[in-house]
N, C-alpha and C positions, 0 to 999 in steps of 0.2 A: 504494500500500500504506500503510495507516495505521500509525503508530508512536505510542508513548506518550511524552509529554514530561512529566517531573516535576522542575521546577526548585526547588520548595519542599517542605517537609515537609507531609504531608497532615494536615488537621484532622479529628480524630475526636471526636465528642461522644456522651455518654450522655443519652438523652432519655426522657421519658414522653410518649408520643403519645396524644392523645385526640381523639375526633370524635363529633359527633351527626349521624346520617344519617336523613333522612326519605325513606322508600322510595316509589316509585311503586306504583300498584295492581297492576301485573303482575309484581312481584318477590316471590319466596318469602322466608321468614325467612332461610334459608341464603344466598341470593343477597345479601340486604341486609347480612348480617354480613360477607360477603367484601368488598363494596363499602365498607362503613364502615371496615374494617381497612385497605384500600388507601388510602383518603382520609386516614386518621389518619397513616399513615406519610408520605405526600406532604406533608401539612400541617406535620408536625414538621420535615421537611427544609427546606421553604420558609421556616418561621419562623426557622430558624438560618442558612441559607445563601442564601436568596433564590431567584428564578426568572429564566428568560429565555424569549424567544418563539421558537418553532420552527414550521415548516410541518408540518401534520398532514394525512394523507389516508387514506381507507379505501374499500373496495369492499363494498357491501351487495347481497345477492342478494334480489330481491323478486319476488313473484308477484301479478299483477293480472289478473283475469278468466281465470285458468288459464294465462297466459303468464308465463314466468320470464325475467327480465332482470337485468343488473348495473347498479348505480348508483354512480358515482364521485363522491366529495365531497372537497373540500380546504378547509382553513381554517388560520388562525393559532392556535397553541396555546401555553399556558404550561407550561414544563417546569422541574422543580426542579434546583438546582445541586448535587446530591449524590445519594447512594444509601443505602439501608437495608442495612447489612452484617451485623447480628446481632440476633436476637430473644432478649432476656434473660428474658422471662416469657411465660407463656401469655396470650393476649388475654382480657380480662374484658369480658363483654357485659351490657348492661342492655336488655331488650326491653320496649317499652311501646307502647300505642296512644293517640294523641291526635287528636281530631277525625276519627276513622275512618281515621287514617293510621298505618302502621307506623313506629315511631321506634326506631332502634338507636343506643345509646351504647356506645362501645368505648374501652378504654384498654389500652396495651401498652408495655412498656419495651424499649428497644433501643439499638443503637449506629448512628450515621449518619456518613458520610464525605463531606467536601466534594470536589467536582470541582476539581482544579487541574492536571489533565492532560487530554490528548486521549483520549477514549474510542474504542475500536474500535466501528465501526458494524455492528449486527446487525439483519437483517430476518427475522423468523420468523412464519409463519402456519400454522394448522391448516386442513386441507382435508377435506371430508366427501363420501365416495362418488365421488370423482373427483380428478384431479390437475391440473385446469385452475384458473387464478386465479379463475374464477367460482364455484368450489367452496369458497372460503374461508368458514369458519364456526367458531363456538365453541359452537353449539347442536346437540346430537346426539340421535338417538332410538336406543334399544336395537337393536342389529343393524347400525348404520351402521359403515362402514369409515373409519378415520382415517389421514390422511397428514400429513406435515410438509413444508412448503416453506421452505427455509433459504438465506440468503445472508449473507455477511460481507465486510467491506472488506479483509480480509487473510487469509492462510492461518492455520490454527490447529487446535485440538482441540475436539471437540464431545461433550457428554453430554446425554441427554434422559431425564427421569423424569416419572412421573405419580403424584400423591398423592391419596389420599382421606383420611378422618378418622383412619385408623389406620396405613396403610402407604404406602411409597414404592416404586413399581415402575419398574425400569430398562427403558426402551424402546430406548435406544441407548447403548452397543453392544448388539447383539442377543445372545440367550442363548448362541449357539454361538461367539461371538467372544470371544477371550481378551485382547484389547487393553484397556488402561486407559481409552481413549477412542477416538473415531473421528476420523481425520485428515481435515480439510477443506482441499483445495488448489485448489478451483475459483474462477474469477473470474466465476461466474454462479450463478443459483439452482439448488439441488439438491432433488429430492423424495425424502424418505426414507420407509421402510415400503412401498415399491412394488417388487415383484419384477420388474416389466416394465421398470424403469429401469436394471437392471444386467445384465451379461452372464450367460448361462445358467449358467456354471460358478461364479458367486457366489451364485446364488439359494438354494442349500441352507443358507447361513449366515443368511439373512434371516428376519425375522418380519413378519407383517402383523397389524394390530390391529383387532379388532371391539369396539365399545363395548357393555358390559354393565352392568346395575344391578339391585339387588334392591329399590330404592325407587321411588316414583312419580316423584320428581325428585331427582337427586343432583348435587352440585357437586364437581368435582375440579379440580386444578391441574396443568397441564403445564409443567414446568420445562425451559427451553432454556438450557444452560450452555455458554459458549464462552470460550476464551482463546487468544491467540497463543502462550502458554507451554504446556509439557507439562502434561497434565491427567489425573488418575487418578480413577476412579470410587470411589464409597463402597463400604464392605465389605458388599455384598449377597449373597444366596444364593438358590438355587432351592428353594422350599418346596412349590409345587404345579406339577406338570408342565405343566398347561395355561396357566399364568400366567407372566409375565416374572419375572426375579429380583427379589427385594424385600428391604427392611429396614424396621424400625420408623420411622414418620414423624418421631418426635422425634429419633431418632438421625440421620436424614437431615437434619433442620433444623440439628442441631449440625455436621454435616459441611459444609453450605452456609455456615454462619457462619464456620467455620475457613477454608474455601477463599476466601471473600471477604476476610477479614482478611490472608491470606498472599499473595494475588495481586491487586494493585490493577488489573490489566488484565482481570480476570475480568468477563464480562458475564453476568448472570442475568436472563432474561426469564420472568416468571410469567404464564401464560395461563389464566385461569379458564375451565372447561369445564362446560356443563350437559348432563346425560344424562337423558333422560326415558324412562319405560316406554312401550311401544307402546300 
């Protein structure tokens, strides 16, 4: 079981993060903006607190000549020695084209915190149209079903939200659950949003999620929020009966900022999701 050791005061800095990102040909403007922002935050943390080397692995699902298979890759990766805990301004983007290449410049102000404690280990992946590990994906087509595979190194409390450019939708706890968060007590991976994974008497409380979009391509973010400490969801509400409970995206971001500042054991994993029209 992982515990948090904090022998010294944590170092928190206010930074202005900037990055210039040159996007590959297959990325949309929105995808490039998301990647530029992610890199800006990571670069600001690395500049202040440094990096360390970790092992990184992933599973890609590929189709060759009509046959689908999974490909496992592993490599050494550089990770930053801190985390982005609060966004103090809306990101400012400058979009340009140079030598037929999309170039995105972004700047954003925020607070970063140095790691001087042992972080809880969290493993979270989205699954598309199936609950097996070969279904891992962040690229969805309208009508696809989404599941979440989650594992943590210790018991704790879990929240899951999905944000678009205006709103944050609570995916976990489910609409019919009154708890402030979902208790995680397993020592193994758990698949959420799957009614077949729970006893029949619990299925009435569950929601299953189908991806929808009104745009040709839409970028969302799934937020997986976990802590070994007690955790209470944001002040959301049911606005449309067919949708999860929601709140304004800016208010959600403020809630995340406060939660990160108040709970140094909190783990927040942001998973960018692409949803395409059929």
